[in-house]
C-alpha positions in Angstrom: 0.2 -0.3 -0.2 1.2 3.5 -0.7 1.0 5.8 2.5 -0.1 9.6 2.2 2.9 12.2 1.0 4.9 13.4 4.3 4.0 16.7 2.9 0.0 16.6 3.5 -1.9 17.5 7.0 -3.5 14.2 8.5 -6.6 13.1 7.5 -9.6 13.7 9.6 -12.1 11.1 10.9 -14.7 12.6 9.2 -12.4 12.8 5.9 -11.7 9.3 6.5 -15.6 8.2 7.1 -16.5 10.3 3.5 -13.6 8.4 1.4 -15.1 4.6 2.9 -18.5 6.3 2.1 -17.5 7.4 -1.8 -15.6 4.0 -2.1 -19.0 2.2 -1.3 -20.9 3.9 -3.3 -19.3 3.0 -6.3 -20.8 -0.3 -6.1 -24.7 1.2 -6.6 -26.2 0.8 -9.7 -29.0 2.4 -11.8 -32.5 0.6 -10.8 -31.0 -0.8 -7.9 -32.9 -0.4 -4.1 -31.0 0.6 -1.7 -30.6 0.7 2.1 -29.7 3.7 3.4 -27.7 3.7 6.5 -27.9 5.6 9.8 -25.2 7.6 11.0 -22.4 10.1 10.5 -20.4 7.7 8.1 -23.6 6.6 6.6 -24.7 10.3 5.9 -21.8 10.6 3.5 -22.7 7.6 1.5 -26.6 9.7 1.3 -25.4 12.5 0.0 -22.8 10.7 -2.2 -26.0 8.7 -4.2 -27.7 11.8 -4.4 -25.1 13.8 -5.9 -24.7 11.3 -8.7 -28.2 10.9 -9.4 -28.6 14.8 -9.8 -25.5 14.3 -12.1 -27.4 11.8 -14.1 -25.1 9.3 -13.2 -27.3 7.4 -11.3 -31.6 6.5 -12.3 -34.2 4.6 -10.8 -32.8 4.7 -7.8 -35.1 3.4 -4.6 -34.1 4.0 -0.8 -35.4 2.4 2.0 -34.1 4.4 5.2 -33.1 2.6 8.4 -34.1 5.9 10.6 -36.4 8.6 10.9 -33.5 10.6 10.6 -31.9 9.4 7.3 -35.7 9.3 5.8 -35.5 12.8 6.4 -32.0 13.6 4.7 -32.9 11.1 1.9 -36.4 13.0 1.5 -34.5 16.3 1.8 -32.1 15.6 -1.2 -34.7 14.0 -3.4 -33.9 10.4 -3.3 -37.2 8.1 -3.5 -37.9 6.4 -0.7 -40.1 3.3 -0.3 -40.5 0.2 2.6 -39.6 -3.9 2.7 -43.4 -4.5 2.4 -43.1 -3.1 -1.2 -39.9 -4.1 -1.8 -38.8 -7.3 0.4 -35.3 -7.8 -1.2 -32.8 -5.0 -1.5 -30.1 -5.1 -3.8 -27.4 -3.4 -1.9 -27.4 -1.6 2.3 -24.7 0.6 2.9 -24.2 1.4 6.7 -21.7 1.9 9.2 -20.5 0.1 12.4 -19.2 0.8 16.1 -17.4 -1.8 15.9 -16.2 -4.7 13.5 -14.1 -8.3 14.4 -11.7 -9.7 12.2 -14.6 -12.1 11.4 -16.7 -8.8 10.1 -18.9 -9.3 13.1 -20.3 -5.8 14.0 -21.7 -4.0 16.5 -23.9 -1.1 15.6 -26.8 0.8 17.1 -25.2 3.2 19.2 -27.1 5.1 17.3 -30.6 4.4 18.6 -31.6 2.4 14.8 -30.4 -1.1 15.2 -33.7 -2.5 14.8 -34.1 -0.8 11.6 -31.2 -1.0 10.5 -31.2 -4.9 11.2 -34.4 -5.9 9.5 -33.0 -3.8 6.4 -29.5 -5.2 6.2 -30.5 -8.8 6.6 -33.0 -8.2 3.8 -29.9 -7.5 1.6 -28.1 -9.1 -1.2 -25.5 -7.6 -0.6 -24.1 -5.4 2.9 -21.3 -2.9 2.6 -19.8 -1.4 6.0 -18.0 1.6 5.7 -15.8 3.0 8.9 -12.7 4.5 9.8 -9.8 2.4 11.2 -11.1 3.5 14.7 -13.6 1.0 14.9 -11.5 -2.0 14.4 -11.6 -4.0 17.6 -10.0 -7.8 18.5 -13.5 -8.7 19.4 -17.0 -7.9 20.2 -16.8 -5.7 23.1 -13.8 -4.7 22.7 -13.6 -0.8 22.3 -15.2 -0.8 25.7 -18.1 1.0 24.5 -21.9 0.0 24.5 -23.6 -2.9 22.8 -26.7 -2.0 23.0 -30.2 -3.9 23.4 -33.7 -2.4 22.6 -36.4 -3.3 25.0 -39.7 -2.4 25.1 -40.6 -0.1 27.9 -42.6 -1.9 30.4 -40.5 -3.0 33.1 -37.3 -2.5 31.6 -35.8 -2.2 35.3 -36.5 -5.7 35.1 -34.9 -6.5 31.5 -31.8 -4.6 32.4 -31.0 -6.8 35.5 -32.0 -9.7 33.6 -29.6 -8.3 30.6 -26.8 -8.2 33.2 -26.6 -11.5 35.1 -26.8 -13.5 31.3 -23.4 -11.6 31.0 -22.0 -11.2 34.3 -18.9 -13.6 33.8 -18.0 -11.0 31.1 -18.2 -8.2 33.7 -21.2 -6.6 32.1 -22.2 -2.8 33.3 -25.8 -2.6 32.2 -27.2 0.9 31.7 -30.7 2.4 30.7 -29.8 5.2 27.4 -30.8 8.6 28.8 -31.2 12.0 26.9 -29.4 14.7 28.1 -31.9 15.6 31.1 -31.8 12.3 32.5 -35.1 10.7 30.5 -35.0 7.7 29.0 -34.2 7.4 25.3 -36.7 6.7 23.0 -35.9 4.7 19.6 -37.8 5.3 16.5 -40.1 2.3 17.5 -40.9 4.0 20.9 -38.9 1.6 23.1 -36.0 1.9 25.3 -32.4 0.6 24.9 -30.1 -0.7 27.4 -26.6 -0.3 26.9 -24.4 -3.6 27.5 -20.5 -3.0 28.7 -18.3 -5.9 28.6 -15.0 -6.0 30.6 -14.0 -9.5 29.1 -15.0 -11.4 25.9 -18.4 -12.6 26.0 -18.1 -15.7 23.8 -19.7 -17.6 21.4 -21.7 -14.7 19.6 -24.4 -16.8 18.1 -25.0 -18.1 21.4 -24.9 -15.1 23.4 -27.7 -14.1 20.9 -30.0 -16.3 21.2 -30.0 -15.8 25.0 -30.6 -12.8 24.8 -33.6 -12.7 22.5 -35.0 -15.9 24.6 -35.6 -12.9 27.3 -39.0 -12.0 27.3 -39.3 -8.0 26.6 -36.4 -8.1 24.2 -36.7 -6.7 20.7 -33.2 -6.7 19.2 -29.9 -6.3 19.9 -27.0 -4.6 18.7 -24.6 -7.5 17.2 -24.9 -7.9 13.6 -23.4 -11.5 12.9 -22.6 -12.6 9.4 -24.2 -10.0 7.9 -21.7 -8.0 6.1 -20.6 -8.9 2.7 -17.6 -6.2 2.7 -16.0 -3.7 5.0 -14.6 -0.8 3.6 -11.8 0.2 6.3 -10.5 3.8 5.7 -7.1 4.3 7.5 -4.5 7.5 7.4 -2.4 5.4 4.6 -5.2 4.2 2.5 -8.6 2.0 2.3 -8.5 -1.6 2.9 -11.9 -3.4 1.8 -12.4 -6.9 2.9 -14.4 -9.0 1.3 -16.1 -12.6 2.3 -15.8 -15.2 0.2 -17.0 -19.2 -0.5 -16.0 -21.0 2.3 -16.0 -18.0 4.7 -12.2 -16.8 3.6 -12.1 -13.0 3.6 -10.2 -11.6 0.5 -8.2 -8.3 1.4 -7.3 -5.6 -1.2 -5.9 -2.5 -0.4 -5.6 1.3 -2.0 -3.9 4.6 -2.3 -5.9 7.5 -2.3 -3.3 10.1 -1.8 -3.8 11.5 -5.2 -7.6 12.0 -4.2 -6.8 14.0 -1.6 -8.0 16.9 -2.8 -11.2 15.2 -3.9 -12.6 15.2 -0.4 
């Protein structure tokens, strides 16, 4: 991989996000149904799709938004929107992630949109994840930041206690997500979110998923296991694309973008 010229100033985190997003949008083709992700990185992808539509380089695009915020963004940019009822199969989804492990398993939903994101992205033929290199972890929970779980408001404290007990061996701390004023954060689906923090690895992810979802009152969790087709990682030295191949192997390609620095 060719590194950035020493004379260039370091890329900001937002520039890295934008580069990853633009690289992902190269996979969008006219006539596609596109899952539009949520968050600061996915926002760049939505902006880029709209830009290419205005230039006439993309036509007949239909978007499916994964949150109210993305719906509002896409609407303001003139991207036609639909839903899974009308388009149950999505050609391509592009979204960010909060953590990515070496097997391309993800944590998503720290922005609060995990349920709709998982619905759309699990219905996709292809799911491209776009991140800057700060999101790479050795294992799920490795960042020390939250793994969100969406729960119904009824007896949320009971759900919190049970979730914490599930992962006591991992040193789990469970907290209700709150707004600035201390009131409970409410998702687009009118649910609450309990954030789980782990001091140690939680073990087999599929088993952990099953244990969470078996609890009454749990709506969904923020682990996206085996859903990502490709991950585009923008780092200070270039872009790395990790793609799942048949048999579970990962293909890895690297690109330099030092000559594209002025384009972002």
